[in-house]
GUKE-513220 format. One line per field, with one value per atom (N, C-alpha, C, O, CB): residue number from 1; atom name; x, y, z. Coordinates in pm, whole numbers, padded with zeros to 5 digits. Atoms other than C-alpha are relative to their C-alpha. Glycine has a CB too. Layout:
BEGIN
nr: (NUM,...) .
atom: (CA,...) .
east: (X,...) .
north: (Y,...) .
up: (Z,...) .
# end
This chain:
BEGIN
nr: (1,1,1,1,1,2,2,2,2,2,3,3,3,3,3,4,4,4,4,4,5,5,5,5,5,6,6,6,6,6,7,7,7,7,7,8,8,8,8,8,9,9,9,9,9,10,10,10,10,10,11,11,11,11,11,12,12,12,12,12,13,13,13,13,13,14,14,14,14,14,15,15,15,15,15,16,16,16,16,16,17,17,17,17,17,18,18,18,18,18,19,19,19,19,19,20,20,20,20,20,21,21,21,21,21,22,22,22,22,22,23,23,23,23,23,24,24,24,24,24,25,25,25,25,25,26,26,26,26,26,27,27,27,27,27,28,28,28,28,28,29,29,29,29,29,30,30,30,30,30,31,31,31,31,31,32,32,32,32,32,33,33,33,33,33,34,34,34,34,34,35,35,35,35,35,36,36,36,36,36,37,37,37,37,37,38,38,38,38,38,39,39,39,39,39,40,40,40,40,40,41,41,41,41,41,42,42,42,42,42,43,43,43,43,43,44,44,44,44,44,45,45,45,45,45,46,46,46,46,46,47,47,47,47,47,48,48,48,48,48,49,49,49,49,49,50,50,50,50,50,51,51,51,51,51,52,52,52,52,52,53,53,53,53,53,54,54,54,54,54,55,55,55,55,55,56,56,56,56,56,57,57,57,57,57,58,58,58,58,58,59,59,59,59,59,60,60,60,60,60,61,61,61,61,61,62,62,62,62,62,63,63,63,63,63,64,64,64,64,64,65,65,65,65,65,66,66,66,66,66,67,67,67,67,67,68,68,68,68,68,69,69,69,69,69,70,70,70,70,70,71,71,71,71,71,72,72,72,72,72,73,73,73,73,73,74,74,74,74,74,75,75,75,75,75,76,76,76,76,76,77,77,77,77,77,78,78,78,78,78,79,79,79,79,79,80,80,80,80,80,81,81,81,81,81,82,82,82,82,82,83,83,83,83,83,84,84,84,84,84,85,85,85,85,85,86,86,86,86,86,87,87,87,87,87,88,88,88,88,88,89,89,89,89,89,90,90,90,90,90,91,91,91,91,91,92,92,92,92,92,93,93,93,93,93,94,94,94,94,94,95,95,95,95,95,96,96,96,96,96,97,97,97,97,97,98,98,98,98,98,99,99,99,99,99,100,100,100,100,100,101,101,101,101,101,102,102,102,102,102,103,103,103,103,103,104,104,104,104,104,105,105,105,105,105,106,106,106,106,106,107,107,107,107,107,108,108,108,108,108,109,109,109,109,109,110,110,110,110,110,111,111,111,111,111,112,112,112,112,112,113,113,113,113,113,114,114,114,114,114,115,115,115,115,115,116,116,116,116,116,117,117,117,117,117,118,118,118,118,118,119,119,119,119,119,120,120,120,120,120,121,121,121,121,121,122,122,122,122,122,123,123,123,123,123,124,124,124,124,124,125,125,125,125,125,126,126,126,126,126,127,127,127,127,127,128,128,128,128,128,129,129,129,129,129,130,130,130,130,130,131,131,131,131,131,132,132,132,132,132,133,133,133,133,133,134,134,134,134,134,135,135,135,135,135,136,136,136,136,136,137,137,137,137,137,138,138,138,138,138,139,139,139,139,139,140,140,140,140,140,141,141,141,141,141,142,142,142,142,142,143,143,143,143,143,144,144,144,144,144,145,145,145,145,145,146,146,146,146,146,147,147,147,147,147,148,148,148,148,148,149,149,149,149,149,150,150,150,150,150,151,151,151,151,151,152,152,152,152,152,153,153,153,153,153,154,154,154,154,154,155,155,155,155,155,156,156,156,156,156,157,157,157,157,157,158,158,158,158,158,159,159,159,159,159,160,160,160,160,160,161,161,161,161,161,162,162,162,162,162,163,163,163,163,163,164,164,164,164,164,165,165,165,165,165,166,166,166,166,166,167,167,167,167,167,168,168,168,168,168,169,169,169,169,169,170,170,170,170,170,171,171,171,171,171,172,172,172,172,172,173,173,173,173,173,174,174,174,174,174,175,175,175,175,175,176,176,176,176,176,177,177,177,177,177,178,178,178,178,178,179,179,179,179,179,180,180,180,180,180,181,181,181,181,181,182,182,182,182,182) .
atom: (N,CA,C,O,CB,N,CA,C,O,CB,N,CA,C,O,CB,N,CA,C,O,CB,N,CA,C,O,CB,N,CA,C,O,CB,N,CA,C,O,CB,N,CA,C,O,CB,N,CA,C,O,CB,N,CA,C,O,CB,N,CA,C,O,CB,N,CA,C,O,CB,N,CA,C,O,CB,N,CA,C,O,CB,N,CA,C,O,CB,N,CA,C,O,CB,N,CA,C,O,CB,N,CA,C,O,CB,N,CA,C,O,CB,N,CA,C,O,CB,N,CA,C,O,CB,N,CA,C,O,CB,N,CA,C,O,CB,N,CA,C,O,CB,N,CA,C,O,CB,N,CA,C,O,CB,N,CA,C,O,CB,N,CA,C,O,CB,N,CA,C,O,CB,N,CA,C,O,CB,N,CA,C,O,CB,N,CA,C,O,CB,N,CA,C,O,CB,N,CA,C,O,CB,N,CA,C,O,CB,N,CA,C,O,CB,N,CA,C,O,CB,N,CA,C,O,CB,N,CA,C,O,CB,N,CA,C,O,CB,N,CA,C,O,CB,N,CA,C,O,CB,N,CA,C,O,CB,N,CA,C,O,CB,N,CA,C,O,CB,N,CA,C,O,CB,N,CA,C,O,CB,N,CA,C,O,CB,N,CA,C,O,CB,N,CA,C,O,CB,N,CA,C,O,CB,N,CA,C,O,CB,N,CA,C,O,CB,N,CA,C,O,CB,N,CA,C,O,CB,N,CA,C,O,CB,N,CA,C,O,CB,N,CA,C,O,CB,N,CA,C,O,CB,N,CA,C,O,CB,N,CA,C,O,CB,N,CA,C,O,CB,N,CA,C,O,CB,N,CA,C,O,CB,N,CA,C,O,CB,N,CA,C,O,CB,N,CA,C,O,CB,N,CA,C,O,CB,N,CA,C,O,CB,N,CA,C,O,CB,N,CA,C,O,CB,N,CA,C,O,CB,N,CA,C,O,CB,N,CA,C,O,CB,N,CA,C,O,CB,N,CA,C,O,CB,N,CA,C,O,CB,N,CA,C,O,CB,N,CA,C,O,CB,N,CA,C,O,CB,N,CA,C,O,CB,N,CA,C,O,CB,N,CA,C,O,CB,N,CA,C,O,CB,N,CA,C,O,CB,N,CA,C,O,CB,N,CA,C,O,CB,N,CA,C,O,CB,N,CA,C,O,CB,N,CA,C,O,CB,N,CA,C,O,CB,N,CA,C,O,CB,N,CA,C,O,CB,N,CA,C,O,CB,N,CA,C,O,CB,N,CA,C,O,CB,N,CA,C,O,CB,N,CA,C,O,CB,N,CA,C,O,CB,N,CA,C,O,CB,N,CA,C,O,CB,N,CA,C,O,CB,N,CA,C,O,CB,N,CA,C,O,CB,N,CA,C,O,CB,N,CA,C,O,CB,N,CA,C,O,CB,N,CA,C,O,CB,N,CA,C,O,CB,N,CA,C,O,CB,N,CA,C,O,CB,N,CA,C,O,CB,N,CA,C,O,CB,N,CA,C,O,CB,N,CA,C,O,CB,N,CA,C,O,CB,N,CA,C,O,CB,N,CA,C,O,CB,N,CA,C,O,CB,N,CA,C,O,CB,N,CA,C,O,CB,N,CA,C,O,CB,N,CA,C,O,CB,N,CA,C,O,CB,N,CA,C,O,CB,N,CA,C,O,CB,N,CA,C,O,CB,N,CA,C,O,CB,N,CA,C,O,CB,N,CA,C,O,CB,N,CA,C,O,CB,N,CA,C,O,CB,N,CA,C,O,CB,N,CA,C,O,CB,N,CA,C,O,CB,N,CA,C,O,CB,N,CA,C,O,CB,N,CA,C,O,CB,N,CA,C,O,CB,N,CA,C,O,CB,N,CA,C,O,CB,N,CA,C,O,CB,N,CA,C,O,CB,N,CA,C,O,CB,N,CA,C,O,CB,N,CA,C,O,CB,N,CA,C,O,CB,N,CA,C,O,CB,N,CA,C,O,CB,N,CA,C,O,CB,N,CA,C,O,CB,N,CA,C,O,CB,N,CA,C,O,CB,N,CA,C,O,CB,N,CA,C,O,CB,N,CA,C,O,CB,N,CA,C,O,CB,N,CA,C,O,CB,N,CA,C,O,CB,N,CA,C,O,CB,N,CA,C,O,CB,N,CA,C,O,CB,N,CA,C,O,CB,N,CA,C,O,CB,N,CA,C,O,CB,N,CA,C,O,CB,N,CA,C,O,CB,N,CA,C,O,CB,N,CA,C,O,CB,N,CA,C,O,CB,N,CA,C,O,CB,N,CA,C,O,CB,N,CA,C,O,CB,N,CA,C,O,CB,N,CA,C,O,CB,N,CA,C,O,CB,N,CA,C,O,CB,N,CA,C,O,CB,N,CA,C,O,CB,N,CA,C,O,CB,N,CA,C,O,CB,N,CA,C,O,CB) .
east: (-00005,08312,00002,00077,-00118,00006,08223,00131,00177,-00117,-00129,08543,00108,00189,00041,-00098,08752,-00021,00076,-00010,00030,08576,00044,00097,-00151,-00041,08639,00152,00206,-00055,-00148,09007,00053,00148,00056,-00041,09039,-00022,00065,-00078,00030,08872,00100,00147,-00144,-00099,09102,00138,00209,00008,-00129,09406,00007,00108,00024,00003,09302,00006,00075,-00126,-00003,09239,00138,00187,-00106,-00137,09576,00096,00183,00047,-00083,09738,-00020,00076,-00031,00029,09565,00066,00120,-00152,-00066,09691,00149,00206,-00026,-00144,10048,00027,00120,00052,-00019,10011,-00010,00072,-00105,00016,09886,00119,00170,-00130,-00117,10168,00121,00193,00031,-00113,10423,-00013,00087,00011,00023,10267,00022,00050,-00141,-00012,10290,00140,00164,-00102,-00137,10658,00070,00052,00080,-00074,10880,00116,00157,00054,-00114,11161,00122,00145,00029,-00126,11485,00113,00088,00029,-00113,11833,00012,-00010,00132,-00012,11891,00145,00222,-00081,-00136,12211,00009,-00092,00042,-00022,12360,-00049,-00026,00152,00051,12194,00032,00071,-00153,-00020,12227,-00117,-00098,00020,00119,11871,-00107,-00102,-00055,00119,11548,-00119,-00117,00001,00126,11199,-00109,-00123,-00033,00116,10897,-00123,-00140,00000,00124,10563,-00108,-00146,-00039,00096,10310,-00132,-00159,-00021,00132,09963,-00033,-00142,-00014,00030,09990,00090,00194,00011,-00069,10108,00137,00152,-00085,-00132,10476,00098,00218,-00014,-00089,10619,00101,00221,-00081,-00090,10763,00093,00213,-00081,-00083,10885,00111,00226,-00088,-00099,11059,00108,00226,-00067,-00098,11226,00092,00211,-00071,-00084,11348,00097,00212,-00087,-00088,11487,00114,00229,-00080,-00104,11674,00100,00221,-00063,-00088,11813,00089,00209,-00082,-00077,11921,00106,00212,-00095,-00097,12097,00102,00187,-00073,-00090,12280,-00005,00098,00141,00017,12139,00009,00031,-00135,-00013,12143,00031,00015,-00130,-00038,12256,-00118,-00116,00109,00112,11923,-00133,-00139,00013,00136,11548,-00097,-00096,-00043,00115,11251,-00125,-00144,-00002,00132,10909,-00096,-00124,-00036,00080,10683,-00149,-00198,00032,00145,10317,-00045,-00149,-00054,00031,10320,-00112,-00116,00126,00105,10013,00064,00160,-00101,-00060,10086,00005,00084,-00076,00002,10007,00091,00095,-00142,-00088,10259,00142,00195,-00003,-00138,10599,00094,00052,00014,-00101,10921,00004,00020,00138,-00001,10912,-00108,-00086,-00019,00110,10579,00030,-00026,-00128,-00030,10724,00118,00124,00027,-00119,11054,-00030,-00096,00114,00017,11054,00086,00189,00035,-00075,11172,00142,00232,-00072,-00132,11466,00092,00205,-00016,-00081,11593,00126,00122,-00083,-00123,11955,-00016,-00094,00117,00009,12005,00022,-00048,00102,-00035,12158,-00098,-00089,00138,00093,11874,-00089,-00111,-00087,00091,11645,00063,-00006,-00044,-00068,11905,00009,00039,00140,-00011,11899,-00136,-00144,00070,00136,11520,-00062,-00053,-00087,00076,11319,-00146,-00176,00055,00143,10941,-00051,-00030,-00079,00058,10766,-00150,-00222,00028,00141,10430,-00083,-00202,-00008,00070,10336,-00083,-00187,00099,00061,10235,-00131,-00144,00096,00128,09880,-00036,-00145,-00111,00023,09912,00137,00241,-00076,-00126,10173,00078,00200,-00027,-00069,10251,00061,00173,-00099,-00054,10294,00115,00209,-00110,-00114,10518,00123,00232,-00031,-00112,10736,00057,00179,-00044,-00046,10753,00072,00177,-00118,-00062,10829,00136,00232,-00093,-00125,11096,00104,00221,-00025,-00094,11254,00067,00187,-00073,-00057,11302,00102,00211,-00111,-00089,11457,00126,00236,-00074,-00114,11682,00100,00220,-00047,-00087,11821,00067,00188,-00080,-00054,11865,00108,00197,-00112,-00091,12056,00097,00167,-00080,-00096,12255,-00010,00089,00143,00028,12094,00012,-00050,-00141,-00015,12199,-00066,-00087,00145,00066,12035,-00097,-00072,00104,00110,11716,-00071,-00109,-00100,00081,11547,-00142,-00165,00054,00140,11170,-00078,-00084,-00061,00077,10955,-00148,-00188,00050,00145,10583,-00060,00013,-00044,00066,10326,00030,00046,-00153,-00026,10390,-00099,-00062,-00001,00102,10060,00013,-00043,-00138,-00019,10164,00135,00158,-00010,-00139,10527,00010,00085,00080,-00013,10478,-00033,00039,-00094,00040,10296,00098,00132,-00144,-00096,10535,00130,00185,00029,-00125,10840,-00019,00073,00046,00028,10678,00005,00073,-00137,00005,10605,00135,00177,-00108,-00133,10942,00099,00181,00050,-00089,11122,-00020,00075,-00020,00029,10948,00057,00108,-00153,-00042,11037,00151,00212,-00074,-00142,11389,00071,00120,00019,-00055,11521,00147,00192,-00018,-00143,11886,00034,00152,00075,-00021,11840,-00029,-00133,-00090,00022,11881,-00104,-00088,00133,00109,11564,-00001,00007,-00137,00001,11552,-00126,-00144,00128,00127,11213,00020,00096,-00098,00006,11157,-00148,-00198,00085,00144,10795,-00028,00043,-00064,00049,10613,-00132,-00213,-00017,00126,10336,-00087,-00062,00025,00087,10058,-00082,-00100,-00093,00077,09848,-00115,-00142,-00054,00114,09550,00043,-00038,-00066,-00047,09765,00050,00096,00109,-00037,09845,-00098,-00063,00005,00104,09522,-00055,-00166,-00116,00033,09509,-00127,-00174,00112,00118,09209,-00131,-00236,00010,00123,08962,-00048,00028,00025,00056,08733,00076,00102,-00142,-00067,08913,00135,00160,00019,-00127,09264,-00018,00055,00090,00025,09126,-00045,-00002,-00106,00045,08951,00118,00131,-00110,-00118,09274,00090,00135,00079,-00086,09477,-00062,00008,00024,00066,09220,00002,00028,-00144,-00001,09196,00140,00156,-00050,-00137,09574,00045,00122,00096,-00029,09602,-00056,00012,-00058,00063,09360,00075,00096,-00149,-00076,09551,00135,00178,00023,-00128,09879,-00018,00062,00063,00027,09728,-00023,00024,-00122,00022,09609,00130,00151,-00097,-00130,09955,00086,00155,00075,-00074,10110,-00047,00033,-00018,00058,09874,00017,-00017,-00147,-00017,09960,-00125,-00131,00051,00130,09603,00004,-00075,-00098,-00002,09697,00104,00124,00024,-00107,09974,-00058,-00151,00094,00045,09925,00045,00147,00053,-00037,09933,00127,00145,-00114,-00127,10277,-00004,00094,00118) .
north: (00144,10787,-00033,-00119,-00068,00024,10801,00039,-00026,00078,-00043,10991,-00104,-00133,00136,00105,10726,-00123,-00183,-00039,00115,10451,00028,-00061,-00034,-00036,10638,-00001,-00048,00139,00001,10686,-00144,-00177,00078,00141,10318,-00067,-00140,-00075,00057,10217,00048,-00031,00036,-00054,10448,-00061,-00094,00154,00062,10309,-00144,-00187,00006,00140,09951,-00010,-00097,-00070,00000,10029,00039,-00021,00096,-00039,10206,-00117,-00145,00127,00116,09907,-00112,-00176,-00051,00102,09671,00036,-00051,-00017,-00043,09879,-00025,-00076,00148,00026,09863,-00150,-00194,00059,00145,09490,-00060,-00144,-00065,00051,09422,00038,-00045,00054,-00044,09629,-00086,-00132,00149,00081,09441,-00145,-00207,00006,00140,09102,-00026,-00139,-00041,00017,09162,00033,00023,00086,-00030,09266,-00130,-00233,00072,00120,09020,-00026,00062,00015,00037,08836,00081,00105,-00152,-00069,09026,-00102,-00222,00105,00093,08879,-00075,-00018,00077,00085,08594,-00032,-00060,-00130,00042,08523,-00152,-00222,00059,00143,08179,-00030,00050,-00040,00037,07999,-00146,-00221,00025,00141,07673,-00086,-00201,-00013,00078,07565,00084,00206,-00063,-00059,07636,-00070,-00191,-00016,00061,07581,00050,00170,00033,-00033,07571,-00034,-00148,-00078,00021,07615,-00033,00052,00124,00045,07415,00071,00137,-00151,-00059,07531,00085,00142,00080,-00083,07710,-00030,-00095,00145,00022,07704,00067,00181,00050,-00055,07755,-00010,00011,00139,00002,07713,-00115,-00093,-00011,00116,07363,00013,-00012,-00132,-00015,07431,00103,00081,00041,-00105,07751,-00051,-00028,00124,00049,07582,-00105,-00107,-00059,00100,07290,00067,00024,-00101,-00073,07533,00066,00063,00107,-00061,07720,-00105,-00080,00071,00108,07391,-00047,-00069,-00118,00044,07285,00103,00067,-00024,-00107,07623,00013,00102,00133,00002,07544,00129,00174,-00025,-00117,07848,-00042,00041,00071,00059,07616,-00147,-00204,00022,00142,07265,-00094,-00207,-00031,00087,07129,00072,00195,-00049,-00053,07175,-00079,-00202,-00004,00059,07110,00048,00168,00039,-00035,07100,-00031,-00147,-00080,00013,07161,-00001,00078,00113,00007,07062,-00086,-00061,00136,00089,06786,-00096,-00144,-00078,00099,06563,-00138,-00173,-00004,00129,06220,-00100,-00193,-00061,00093,06046,00044,-00021,-00015,-00052,06251,-00050,-00045,00154,00049,06103,00102,00190,-00137,-00087,06280,-00020,00077,-00028,00029,06108,00078,00123,-00150,-00074,06276,00150,00218,-00021,-00142,06620,00039,00152,00044,-00032,06599,-00006,-00100,-00096,00009,06682,-00112,-00147,00134,00109,06406,00043,-00041,-00049,-00050,06626,00029,00074,00125,-00031,06661,-00085,-00205,-00021,00077,06560,-00110,-00096,00093,00116,06227,00036,-00015,-00105,-00030,06380,00094,00114,00060,-00097,06630,-00064,-00003,00062,00066,06382,-00019,-00009,-00135,00021,06316,00128,00121,-00055,-00128,06687,00056,00165,00101,-00045,06711,-00081,-00204,-00010,00064,06636,00043,00160,00039,-00030,06612,00003,-00092,-00103,-00013,06737,-00026,00046,00139,00042,06569,00047,00016,-00150,-00033,06722,00127,00134,00011,-00133,07083,00010,-00042,00104,-00030,07191,00148,00189,-00087,-00143,07561,00070,00004,00030,-00075,07837,-00020,-00034,00149,00024,07791,-00140,-00159,00017,00137,07416,-00008,-00085,-00100,-00008,07495,00047,-00007,00097,-00054,07698,-00105,-00118,00123,00103,07415,-00112,-00159,-00058,00105,07154,00046,-00030,-00040,-00056,07381,00009,-00020,00138,-00013,07442,-00133,-00137,00053,00133,07069,-00035,-00083,-00107,00028,07028,00086,00037,00024,-00091,07333,-00051,-00054,00143,00052,07190,-00129,-00146,-00024,00129,06841,00014,-00070,-00088,-00017,06979,00116,00152,00019,-00107,07260,00115,00157,-00056,-00107,07532,00135,00155,-00017,-00133,07891,00109,00221,00032,-00097,08064,-00075,-00189,00080,00070,07984,00090,00202,-00050,-00067,08091,-00051,-00172,-00026,00035,08096,00021,00132,00084,-00005,08014,-00021,-00127,-00107,00008,08087,00110,00187,00014,-00105,08308,00136,00149,-00024,-00135,08680,00045,00110,00097,-00041,08732,-00073,-00028,-00024,00079,08470,00029,-00011,-00150,-00016,08585,00073,00029,00075,-00077,08844,-00088,-00087,00124,00084,08597,-00116,-00152,-00054,00111,08311,00048,-00020,-00057,-00053,08528,00033,00013,00126,-00030,08640,-00126,-00131,00068,00124,08286,-00072,-00125,-00094,00062,08148,00078,00018,-00009,-00083,08440,-00021,-00019,00145,00028,08370,-00135,-00152,00004,00136,08003,-00019,-00101,-00099,00013,08047,00135,00189,-00054,-00135,08373,00013,00124,00045,-00006,08285,-00042,-00058,-00085,00042,08182,00118,00183,-00124,-00107,08434,-00048,-00155,00041,00036,08429,00094,00216,00005,-00076,08540,-00033,-00148,-00029,00027,08577,-00020,00052,00113,00024,08435,-00016,-00128,-00127,00008,08524,-00052,-00022,00137,00053,08340,00071,00092,-00158,-00063,08509,-00105,-00142,00122,00100,08255,00060,00182,-00060,-00050,08281,00092,00189,-00117,-00084,08430,00144,00236,-00058,-00135,08729,00076,00190,-00008,-00071,08814,00115,00212,-00097,-00102,09018,00029,-00014,-00048,-00013,09133,00080,00075,00063,-00082,09367,-00068,-00003,00133,00078,09092,-00049,-00048,-00121,00036,08965,-00109,-00094,-00045,00109,08638,00043,00019,-00120,-00044,08786,00106,00105,00055,-00100,09081,-00066,-00026,00101,00074,08841,-00071,-00069,-00103,00069,08639,00099,00073,-00072,-00101,08953,00052,00068,00117,-00050,09082,-00104,-00070,00041,00106,08748,-00017,-00032,-00134,00018,08715,00121,00106,-00023,-00121,09074,-00014,00016,00127,00019,08995,-00108,-00092,-00040,00105,08674,00053,00020,-00119,-00059,08869,00091,00088,00077,-00086,09129,-00084,-00050,00089,00090,08845,-00061,-00073,-00111,00057,08689,00104,00072,-00055,-00107,09025,00017,00043,00132,-00014,09040,-00127,-00128,00035,00125,08681,-00083,-00176,00027,00067,08563,-00147,-00224,00068,00139,08234,-00084,-00201,-00007,00072,08135,-00099,-00066,00098,00095,07818,00045,00113,-00142,-00034,07860,-00072,-00190,-00034,00060,07797,-00035,-00087,00093) .
up: (00022,09228,-00149,-00194,00069,00144,08858,-00066,-00160,-00063,00055,08787,00026,-00063,00059,-00033,08965,-00088,-00135,00149,00086,08769,-00143,-00211,00004,00137,08442,-00012,-00112,-00038,00001,08530,00002,-00069,00121,-00005,08619,-00136,-00184,00109,00132,08291,-00105,-00186,-00043,00095,08092,00024,-00071,00012,-00033,08275,-00047,-00102,00151,00044,08205,-00152,-00206,00052,00147,07836,-00053,-00149,-00055,00041,07805,00025,-00057,00078,-00031,07974,-00101,-00142,00139,00100,07734,-00134,-00202,-00018,00123,07440,00003,-00093,-00025,-00016,07571,-00005,-00072,00133,-00005,07641,-00141,-00177,00093,00136,07286,-00087,-00162,-00062,00076,07133,00035,-00053,00027,-00047,07345,-00047,-00086,00153,00038,07264,-00148,-00188,00037,00145,06890,-00053,-00173,-00069,00044,06882,-00042,00023,00113,00040,06693,00097,00173,-00144,-00084,06870,-00042,-00160,-00011,00026,06900,-00008,-00003,00109,00004,06876,00132,00240,-00030,-00120,07119,00028,-00064,-00017,-00035,07309,00002,-00005,00137,-00024,07345,00142,00233,-00019,-00132,07638,00029,-00061,00010,-00037,07829,-00045,-00084,00151,00032,07757,-00067,-00070,00124,00062,07575,00063,00084,-00159,-00042,07709,-00093,-00115,00149,00082,07481,00082,00127,-00136,-00073,07656,-00102,-00182,00087,00101,07456,00015,00116,00009,-00005,07375,-00120,-00127,00122,00115,07045,-00118,-00104,00036,00125,06687,-00002,00041,-00115,00025,06611,00114,00093,-00036,-00116,06960,-00008,00010,00128,00006,06919,-00119,-00108,-00009,00121,06565,00022,-00017,-00121,-00027,06676,00094,00070,00060,-00097,06973,-00062,-00034,00123,00067,06760,-00097,-00109,-00074,00092,06503,00078,00035,-00079,-00084,06780,00048,00051,00121,-00044,06911,-00115,-00097,00057,00117,06563,-00037,-00090,-00121,00025,06527,00114,00112,-00019,-00116,06855,00081,00132,-00046,-00087,07037,00146,00235,-00027,-00134,07342,-00017,-00125,00087,00010,07425,00023,-00026,00100,-00034,07556,-00018,-00017,00144,00017,07503,00085,00085,-00149,-00070,07731,-00071,-00090,00152,00052,07570,00114,00143,-00134,-00122,07869,-00031,-00112,00097,00016,07888,-00116,-00176,-00018,00113,07628,00040,00154,-00045,-00023,07599,00021,-00048,-00121,-00037,07751,-00116,-00113,00115,00114,07423,-00114,-00219,-00051,00104,07223,00022,00133,-00002,-00006,07144,-00062,-00138,-00071,00059,07056,-00151,-00226,00062,00143,06718,-00074,-00187,-00024,00063,06644,-00010,-00096,00079,-00002,06723,-00088,-00138,00140,00080,06536,-00149,-00195,00034,00145,06167,-00058,-00001,-00068,00063,05934,-00035,-00038,-00125,00040,05833,00119,00099,-00083,-00119,06193,00005,-00025,00127,-00014,06250,00105,00199,00038,-00090,06428,00147,00234,-00041,-00139,06742,00069,00190,00005,-00059,06797,00107,00212,-00110,-00094,06974,00138,00239,-00055,-00128,07244,00083,00203,-00024,-00069,07336,00042,00097,-00089,-00027,07379,00114,00116,-00126,-00107,07693,-00016,-00036,00142,00002,07685,00143,00219,-00086,-00132,07997,-00008,-00078,00060,00008,08052,00120,00126,-00011,-00125,08390,-00005,00060,00110,-00007,08320,-00077,-00188,-00052,00065,08238,00015,-00026,00060,-00019,08329,-00003,-00001,00135,00002,08320,00129,00127,-00024,-00128,08689,00001,00049,00120,00008,08630,-00100,-00079,-00038,00092,08328,00076,00059,-00119,-00077,08565,00095,00107,00078,-00092,08819,-00075,-00032,00081,00081,08551,-00053,-00053,-00118,00052,08403,00111,00087,-00062,-00112,08745,00031,00056,00125,-00026,08802,-00108,-00077,00005,00113,08456,00006,-00021,-00133,-00010,08507,00104,00078,00037,-00105,08832,-00045,-00028,00131,00045,08684,-00107,-00117,-00053,00113,08384,00017,-00078,-00126,-00032,08552,-00101,-00161,00001,00094,08340,00072,00176,-00064,-00059,08415,-00083,-00035,00017,00088,08119,-00090,-00130,-00085,00065,07933,-00101,-00069,00103,00100,07610,00018,00019,-00147,-00023,07665,-00129,-00181,00116,00124,07361,00033,00082,-00102,-00015,07380,-00088,-00149,00151,00078,07209,00060,00182,-00007,-00048,07233,00104,00202,-00114,-00096,07415,00133,00233,-00058,-00122,07673,00067,00181,-00032,-00045,07714,00134,00221,-00104,-00126,07992,00122,00221,-00003,-00113,08218,00018,00130,-00020,-00008,08132,00065,00152,-00141,-00058,08213,00148,00228,-00077,-00140,08538,00085,00188,00014,-00078,08658,00000,00103,-00055,00005,08539,00086,00155,-00144,-00081,08701,00149,00227,-00033,-00141,09032,00041,00152,00026,-00031,09014,-00016,00052,-00088,00033,08873,00015,-00084,-00143,-00015,09024,-00037,-00068,00141,00030,08957,-00142,-00176,00097,00138,08593,-00092,-00080,-00037,00099,08309,-00101,-00160,-00071,00091,08096,-00120,-00106,00073,00124,07732,-00079,-00119,-00084,00071,07559,-00149,-00214,00024,00144,07213,-00035,-00045,-00042,00028,07131,-00140,-00236,00018,00126,06855,-00031,00059,00005,00040,06659,-00068,-00182,-00096,00060,06601,-00114,-00121,00106,00115,06283,00038,-00033,-00079,-00041,06472,00026,00012,00126,-00032,06568,-00122,-00109,00103,00122,06207,-00028,-00095,-00120,00015,06215,00140,00173,-00098,-00142,06579,00032,00146,00069,-00031,06547,-00037,-00042,-00071,00021,06465,00137,00233,-00098,-00132,06743,00075,00194,-00018,-00072,06824,00056,00175,-00092,-00059,06860,00109,00208,-00108,-00105,07056,00130,00238,-00046,-00119,07293,00067,00189,-00037,-00055,07334,00072,00184,-00114,-00062,07405,00130,00230,-00097,-00121,07656,00112,00227,-00032,-00103,07836,00057,00178,-00059,-00048,07857,00082,00177,-00118,-00078,07981,00142,00240,-00070,-00131,08263,00080,00200,-00016,-00068,08345,00049,00159,-00094,-00039,08351,00120,00214,-00119,-00115,08585,00126,00234,-00028,-00113,08808,00050,00171,-00038,-00039,08805,00071,00167,-00123,-00067,08894,00144,00234,-00077,-00133,09190,00084,00203,-00010,-00071,09283,00009,00090,00136,-00010,09222,-00033,00022,-00090,00043,09058,00072,00038,-00147,-00070,09298,00099,00173,00072,-00101,09501,00140,00154,-00031,-00137,09879,00038,00005,00098,-00042,10029,00146,00200,-00028) .
# end
């Protein structure tokens, strides 16, 4: 029994090491897509998605999980081109990754999106891609991880705690633990 527990602990630690390595990888080259979705909740996500939209990496952008008191004007930089605002949708419904996926699915259908660049923190990307993939099985998903300032020094206590918590959440999502009953 002790040996099985030790093997399980070693497996979980090895998995956490792989997860942290994967979460800290920079974004690779992105293809052209129909849409971009930014999952709010951390530094750099909205800015990155707006920059991608301005570079015409996609025609439309959904910012999912926006606070109800936040306006598009507050999110757009002063230097943004005039036509950029018309290409951005703010999603006010989501408060979790599963709700981000549901909000995104509605937007994808409404806007005839077949491919999507997903912008979120690197440590959140695996779980976001899992939930979006479950909700949008026929949509091509391309990850664009953002490295928040806290992850610049990943071996400090706060980033380690974030990585460990997100690893556990991802394992739970893999097991279907956070899925609503159908």
